[in-house]
N, C-alpha and C positions, 0 to 999 in steps of 0.2 A: 509450346507453353503459352497459355492464355494471358491476355493483358489484365492488369489490375483494374478493378472496377469498384463502384460504390453500391451498397444497399442501404436503404433508409429504414428498413424493418428487419429485426433479427430473424424473423421467420423466413426471410428470403435468402439467408445464408444456406449453402448446401448442407443437407443433413442436420439442420438446426436442432431438431429434437434429440438426435443421437449424440451430439457433441456437448450438450449443456453441462454434463459432468466432467468434460475434458478440458474446460477452459476456466480462467479465473472468474470469480464472481463479478468482477468489475466490467466484464464484457457481456453480462446477461441483460436481457431487456428490462428486468425489474430495476436494476441499478440505473439504467438509462432513464427510466420514468422518474426515479427518485431525483436525479440531477436536474431534470426538467422542472419538477415540482419545487425543488429547493432553490435552484439558482437560475432557472430559465435556459439551461444548456440544451443545445440540439445535438443528439448523438447520431453518428453514422458509422458504418463498418466498411473498411476497405478489405477487399477479398482478392486473392490471387490463387486460382485453382490450377494445380500442376498436372493432375490427372483425375480420374473418376472419383477417387476418395482421398486425395492428398491436396491440401491447400494451406495457405497462410492467411491469417486474419489479424487486423488491428482495429480496435474501436477508437473513434476520434470525436471530440466534442468541440463546438465553437459557439461563441456568444458575443453579443455586442455590448460594449460599455462605453458610454459617452460617444466619442467620434471614432472609436476603433473597434475592430473585431478580433478577439483573441481565439486561439485554438490550442488544444492540448490532447495528447494521446493518453488514454486511460490505462493502457498496459503496454508492455513491450510486445514484440511480434509473437503471436500465438501459432504454434506449429501443430497442424493436424496431419499426422502420418507422413511428414516430410523428412527424408533421410539426408544427411550431410547438408544441413539447412543453412549454415552461416552465410555462404555466398548467395544463396537464394534469398535470404532475409535482407541482405544489403541491397540487392536489385529491387526487391519489393519496396523497401523504405524509400529508395530513390524515385521509384515510380509513383508512390503515394505523394511525396513532396511535389513532384511535377504536376500531379492532378490538383493538389491544393492551390498551387500557384496559378494554374490555368483557369480554374474555376473561381479564383479569388475568394476562397472560403474564409481567409483570415489575413490579418496584417502581420502577425507573427505567431509562431508555435512556441508556447511557453514551456518551462520545465514541467515534466510529467510528475505525477505523484511518486513518492519515494519507494513504492513497491514496483515501479516500472523500470527495471534495470535492463538497459539495452546492451547488445553485443557489438553494435555497429555505430560509428559516428559519421553522420552525413557531412558532405562538403559544406563549408561556410558556417557550420554550426558552432556554438559556444558550448563547451562541455566540461565535465569533471569526472574523475573516477569516483565510483560509488559502489555500494554493495548491499548485501543483506545476509542475515544468518538464517540458515534453513536446516531442518531435520528431515532426512529422506525416510519416511515412515515405511516404505515398501521393503526396506532393508531390516526392519525390526519385526519380530514374530509375536511378542507378547509384552504385557505390562512390566514384568520383572526385567526383561531384556532392555526395555526402554529406561527403566530406573537405573540400571547398571551402566547405561551409556552416559549418565550425568556425571559431572565432577563430584568427587567424594563428599565435599563439604555440602553440596546441594542435597545429596542423599541424606546426610545427617540432619540438615534443616527440615527436610520433608518428614522424616521419621519423628523428629522432635515435635513438629507441628501436630502430627497425628496423636502422639502420646499426650500432648498438653491440651487437646480438645479443640484445635482449630477445625472449623467446619467450612466446607466449600459448598455454597448454594448457587444454583444456576437456573436461568430462565428469565423471561421478561417480567415476572413478578418482583424481581430484585433490581429492576432497571433504575429505579429512583436512587437506591443506595449506591449503585455503580456509578451513576452520573454525578452524584454529589462528590464522590471521591475523585473522579476524573476532573471535575471542575475545580476542586481544591488544588490539585496538582497544576492545572492550567493557569489558575490565578497566580500561584506562586512563581510560575515561569513567564508571566505576562503574555500568555497565549489566549487565543479565542476559546470561549467556553462552549460546551456542548449543550444543545437544547433537546430536552426530552421529546418534544413533539416531532423533532426531526428523526430521531431513532424510531419512535413509534411508527412514523410514516414509512421509514425504510423497511421495518419488519413487515408492515402491511404489503408493500410493493414487491419485496424480495421473497417473502415467505419466511416464516420463523425458522425454518430449517437452515437458512443461510446466515442467520445472525445469532450469535451465542453470547449470553451475558453470564459472567462469573463474579461472585463476591466471596471473599474470605471473611469469616467472623471469629472473634475470640470473646467468649461470654456475651454473645449477641451484639457485640460492637463491631461494625464494619472495619476491616483492616486494609484490604487491597481489593482492586477490581480490574476487570478486563472485559472489553467488548471486541469480539472477533467476527470477521465476515468470512464465509467459506462456501466452497462447492467441493465435490469429490476431488477436484484438481489440487486445491490447496486451502489451508486455513491460515488467515492473515490476522495478526494482532494489530488492531487499529487504534483503540483507545485504552489507556491504562491510568490508574490513579491509586493513591494511598494516603492514609493519615500520616502525620509527621513521624511517628515512631511506631510502625507496625511491628507485630511479633515477627522475629527474624525468619521464622519458617513459613509465614503466611503466604508470601508471594511465590517462593519456590513451589509450595504445595499447590497453590492456585494454578500455576502454569503446568504443573505435572498433570493435574486433572484435565485441563484444556487440551494438552497434547495427547493424553490417553484417549480422550473422546475422539480426537481426529484419527488415532490409530484404530479404534473400534469401528469408525465409519469408513475405514479403508481409504482414507485420504492419501494422496500421493506424497505431499510434503506439508510441513508446518513451517510457516514463514514469520519470523519476528519483525519483519518490515524495517528496512533502512539501516545502513551502517556506513558511517564515514570511514574513509581509508586512513589509517594512522592518525586518529584524533589525539590531540594533546592530552597527556596524562592528568593535567590539572582541570580538565573540562568535565562537565556533567555527561557529555556524550561518551567519554571514555568509560565512565562508571556504568552507564547503561549498556554499552556494548560488552563490557566484561561480564555483566550479569547474563546477557544473552549467550555468550560463548560457553557458559557453564552447563548448558543443557545438551551437550553432545552435538552441537551444531557444526555445520560447514559454512565458512564464509565464502559466499558467491560474489565475485567481483565483476563489474561491468561499468556502464556509464549512464549518467544523466546528461541530456543535451537539450538545447533550445535553438531556434532558428528565426532570425528576423527576415521578413519578406518585404515589408514596406519600411525602409529605414527612416524616412521623414516622420511618419506617424509614430513610430516607435520612439524616436528621439523626443518628440513633443510630449508624448504621454509620460515617458519616464521622468522628464524634467518637471512635469506637473505633479507627479507622485512625490518626487523628492522635495518640492516646494511645500506640498501639503504636510509632509512629515516635519519639515523645519518649522512651519507655522504652528504645529501642534506640539512642538518641543520633544519630538521623538527621533530616535536614530533610525535611519534607513539602512538596513543591513542587506537588502536584496534577498534573492532566493538561495538555495543550497549551492547552486553552481557558482553564484557570485561569491559566496562566503568561502567556498573551498579554493577558488582561484585566487582570492585575496590572500588567503593563508599561504598558498604556494608562492605567491609573489614576495611575501614577507620572509619566507624561509630561505 
């Protein structure tokens, strides 16, 4: 078994042209270029080749902020033709962490994006259980079978939306309406808003086939929207938004069209991205996850984790961040891992 090594260019990955449709969009070179443009992140890929055509991959980014360098995995371990991979994945992750430490690539590895669900928890890491809702499209033969896999109320909403004239429009020509709805939802939740020029740049770097824009309309009035990123490997729902009281069928119908497109494209699975395990029934997360579960999805469970390498720099930086939040009269809630562990400690 060969040692784990780093490549700086995607093209240096074994069979890079052949595997582009077999890996998440977040591991592609266009996404790496977007992160460099948007945030100044440097992307590298860790590789462990097991034989001539089977290997493991994980993309990693790192960047300097003030006096610290942060790191983050962009996906969980990507398996290319590796059988019985769990033990091999754990060895791979441990080797990757060892290289990160030896090369001093960063002072800590922060929580990955919520689509990167790991099966393995490294030693000394801080972690929480996390999951995602997925539809395995290879198990579905056609549009009617897809619709029948949905919860009955969702099927009723979709048929009602069609009867009452809801239109689903898609493509970058509808990006402005999509972003307006997404930013309204973000503002209501005190979240960071989305900038149109960033999505325009992402479409340019990733290619339009990897970024899908959907908007539902009732009497020409935008109701709900979705922006997804995809390869043949998976279609991920990344940004979503809605007016205050959309037509009840608008969102189920919009998602049905997005999932149907993934089915037509022979995508392996449709990923609703991110699910907290056992959320409180009084929270917004519970309602969102209930919505996701009504599309015939499977809840895939795993872990999010983070790892401190330089404790002194991490301590100073986190103290500075908490002080900044206090001075600006905002609550510091930490990342998902912090929030979930705090919830567990209270229960």
